[in-house]
N, C-alpha and C positions, 0 to 999 in steps of 0.2 A: 562477487562480494556478498552473496546472500542479499541481493539488492532489493530495494523498495522504490516508489515513484515520485511524482512532482506535481505542483500546481501548474495549470496552463500558464504560459508566460508569453509576453509580447515578443515577437521575433522580428528581426530585420535582416535583410540580405547583406548586412554589414559585416560580419566576421565569418564568412563562409569557409568551411573546410572542404575543398573539392574532393580530396581523397576519400572522405567518408560520407560525402553528400550530406553534411550536417550543418545546420545554420545555428550560429551562436545567439544567445539572448542579446537584446539590444544593449543591456548594461553588462557587457562581457568583460569590462575592465577589472582591475584588482580590488577596487573598492566594493566590498560585499554589502548587500542590503542589510538593514538592521533586522535583528531577530524579532519576529512577531508571533512566535509560537513557542511551545514549551521544551522540545528536544527530540532525537531519534535515529534509527536505521536498522532494519531487519529484513524479513521476507526472503524466503528461499523460493524464488520464482512465483510470481503472481499472488500477491497477498499471502504468500506461503509461509506458514508457521513451521518452525523447526521441530515440531512435535514428532514423536515416533510415528513412522509411516506404517499404519496398521493395514497390511495386506492391500495396499492401494498403489496404483502406478503413477500417482501424482501426490504432491504434498497436500496436507490439509490446509484449508483456507479460512482465514478469519474474516468474519463480516465486519464491514466498516460503515458506521452510521454518521451522518453529518446533519446536524439540526441548526436551522436558522430561526432564531426567536426574535420577534419584533416587540416593540414597546407596548403595543396594544394587545399582546398576548397571542397573536397569530403565529403559527408554527409551520415550517416546511421541513420535513424530515426525509432524507434519502438514505436508503440502506443498500449497499452492494454486498451480495452474498452468493454462495454456491446454490443456485436455484434448484438443480436436480437433487442435491442432497436433501434440501428442504421438502421437495415434492415426495421423496421417499421416506420422509419423517426420520431422517438420520442426521446426526451431527457430522460436520465436515471431517472430523478426525477419524471416524470409523466407517464412513460410507465406502462401498466397493464400486469398482468401475463397471462391472458386468451389468447390474441393474440400471445404471445410468445410461450406458450404451443402448440397453434395450428400450429405454424411453425414447432415445433419439432415433433409433432405427424402426420403431413401431409406427403405427398410423398417427398422423398429426392430431386427429380428432381425439384419440386416446390420451395423448399428452396434454391437450387442452383441458380435457375432463379432469385429469389429475391436478392441473394447475388451478382450476376453479376451486377444487377442494382445498388445495394448499393456500390459496388466497384467503379462504374463510378461516383456516387455522391461524394464518398470519394475523388477521384482524382480531381474533380471539386472544392471541398471545401478546399483541402490542398494546401498551397502555401509556397514556400521558397522565401523570399524577394531577388530579383536579382539572382534567381537561378532556376534550373529545376529539376523535378523529373524524374529519368531515368528508374526506375523499381519499382515494388511493389509486395510483397508477401502477398496476402490477404487470410484470412481463407476461406476454402471451406465447403460445407455441410458435407463432410466426416470428416473433422477436428472437426466440431462442434459435430457430433454424436459420434465421438470417445471419446470426453470428457463426454458428457451427458450419453451415454450408458455404460460408464466405471464406473458408480455408483456415480457420483458427488452428494453430498448432502450438502445443498439443490440443487435442480435441477436448479433453477434460482438464480441469473443471470448467464449467460454464458459469462465469460470474455475471450476474445481471443486477440491475438496480430497480428497486421499488420506491416510489415517491409518495409520501403521505402529506396531506394538508390537514391541519387541525387548529384548535384554539383552546385557550385556558378559560375556565369559568370566571365570571366577573369578580374582580377584587383579588384574584390570585396573583401573587407577585413572585412565585418561585416555580421552577420547572424541573421535572425529572422524568425519566422514561423507564419502561420495562419492556423487554423483548421476549419473543417466543423462546422457551428454554432449549428447544432442540437445536437452535442456532449455535449454541455453545457461547464462548466468550465473544462479546462484541466490543470493538474499539469505537468509542463514540467521541465526536468532537461537537461541542456546542458553541455557537457563535452568536454574539449580540452585535448590533451595528456599532462600528468604530471601536470595538474592543477586541483584544486578542482572543482567538478560539481557545477553548479549554478542552483538552483531550484526556480521556480516562478509559479504563477497561471496565466493562460491566459483565460480571459473572452470571451464569445461568441462574434464574430464579431471583436475582437481586435487582434492585432499582438503582439507577444512576444517582450521582450526587445531586441533591436539590440545590439549584443555583438561583441566586437572586437576579431578577430581571432589572436592568437599569431603568431609571425614570427618563422621561423625555428631556428633562433638564440635564441629566448626566450624559445622555447621548449628545445633546447639543454642545455641551462643554468639551466632550471628547472630540467631536467633529471640528470644533474651533481650533484644536491643537494640531490638526492634520493639515499642514501647509504643503502644497505641491512643491517639490524641489526639482531643479534642473540638474541633470546628470551630464557631465562633460567627460567623455573618455579621453584621457591624456595618454598618448603613446609612451610606453616605458623606454627609458634610455638604457635600462639594465637588461639587455637581451640574454636569454638563457639558451644554452645549446641543447639540441635534441637529445644528445647522449646523456647530458647531465640531468635533464628533466626526466628521461626514461628511468634512469637509475633511482632518482628520488621518488618517483611515483611507484615503481616496483617495490621500493622499501615500504611505502605506505600500504600497498596491497598486502605485503607480508605481515605488517603490523596488524592490519585488519583481521587476517586469517587467524593469527595467534590469539588476538583479543576475543574474536567471535567464539572460538572454541572454549575459551576460558570464561565466557560471560563477563568480560571486562568492559562494562558499559562506558566507563569514564574514557577509556582509550578509544572506543568506537566513536564516541561523541566528538573527540578531539580531531578526528580525521574528516568529519563532515562539515561542510560549510553551513552557516545558519539557515540558509534557504534551500537546503538539499531536498530534492524530490526524486521519485522513482516511478517509472511507468512499467507496468507488468506486461507479460506476453499477451494477456487478454485485453490490454488497453486501459486497465484501471490505473489511476494516478493516486499515489499515496503521498501525503504531506509529512514533513519531518516530525511534527508533534505526534502524529499517528504512528509513525514508524518507531518512535521512541517508546511509546506504550507497548508496542509489539515486542521490542527487545526485552523490556522488563518482564513481560509475560513469559517469554521464552526462558528466561533465567529462573523465574519462579516455578515453572513447570518442568525444570530439569531436562530441557531438550538438548541432547548432546550430539554434536557433530564430531565425528571421529577423523575426518579428513577434510581439509579446506585449503585450496590453493588457487591462485589466479596468475595467469600469464598475459603479457601484453602481446597481442597479435599484430596490431598496427597502431601507429600514432601519427597525428598531425599536430604540429606546434605552431601557434600564432601568438606573438608577443609573450604574454604570461598565462596563456590559456592552452590546455592540451586536450584534444579529443582522442580518446583511446578506444580501440576495439579490443575488449578484454574477453578472455575465456576462463571461466571458473569451473572447477571440478569439486564436488562435495560428496561425502559419504555420510549417511545417517543410519540409525537403527531402523530395521524393518521387522516384519513378522511373517514367518512361514505359516500359511493358512492351515496346512495339514498337521504340522507338528506343534505349532504354537511357540516354537523357539525363535529367539531373536536372530536375525541375519542382516548383514549390511546391504544397503541399496545406494547406488550412486547416480548422480545427475551431472549434466554438463550444461552450462548456460553461457550464451554469448551476449555481451552488452556493449552499448556505446556509452562510455563514461566521459563526462566533462570535468576536468580538474582545473582549478584556478590557483595561481601562486599568490598567497596573501601573507604579507609580513614574513617572508622567507620560508613559508611552509605550504606544501601542496595540499589543498582541500578539495574533497569531492563535492561538486555542486549538483550534478544530476546524473541519473542512470536511466537508460531506455533499453528495455529487454528486446533483443533481436531474435533469439532462438533459445529454446530449452528442450532437452531430451534426456530420457532415461538411458543410462548406459549399462546398468546392471540391475536385474530384477531379483527380488527375494525368491529363493527356490521354492517350488511348490505352487507358483502362480499358474 
């Protein structure tokens, strides 16, 4: 389903699906948690953006930034991005596989040297408006090889996270960020204590929206409204047959495919549960608000998928929750390096999807990527 990821969630051995070796969330009942974010769902394999695949054996990847801003102006900013593309000073949409593989296959000392230079460029391109960056935790060559040599499939892209700590200047009550332009579009989520995260896209060369930092009184008031609630799972008396559930969920997959190709964001949103999350093949987790921003960007950039279909490979049903092993096939525009002509390129992805029956409709709650592979290359590769 052109899937995207999820926030880490408390798990309990309570609703296990033995056939898929999958453990359901503790609150696996039909009462969905309240929406605490803004909207979404996109990603064609690992933060993958459905942009034209420019002579690359993997989809381009959008950087995702998450900023936690405290009342006193202290900031923690993490950015997950295609580290090798940045090292090569290329945007994720145009970087080629060959030079990235060369970095991985060459001496680790050479890769570290390139990373040191990249870290410096990152610091020069990153800016907190009216603020300062105090420290940075930047990926090392050993960190990268630990991921790649650990059996990551596909090998590329290598998505890594850099974490920055900073602070605003005294008296400053608004926060905004600027990112290195070579990163391309960045999906940024800014979070204040006890307030819903705000997600947006930040285009190259632009500064994110200046957001007002809540006062301590506002934070205290918001915290006071957050009362812990006890959730009691009540077994449903309306059992759903597996055949009926399979038919209804396949219909949702088909609706998704049609809407995805038509950039029908309204329909896509109606298929996702409010707390939808997606975990990519590289282990990155995407929240629904971030995924929503990506969908909108894909539409704005005219990213056209020409084929999209999903089949149910295996299903396990428990009460009104279904765990699906799904197989998705997509075809997108590619580019022949020698002729410069557009050619199709196809991918196949295997996912574990969890669907929940809510008010008579099956909603997709989470997606975990199991496998992704290229099944047709642009000619001339």
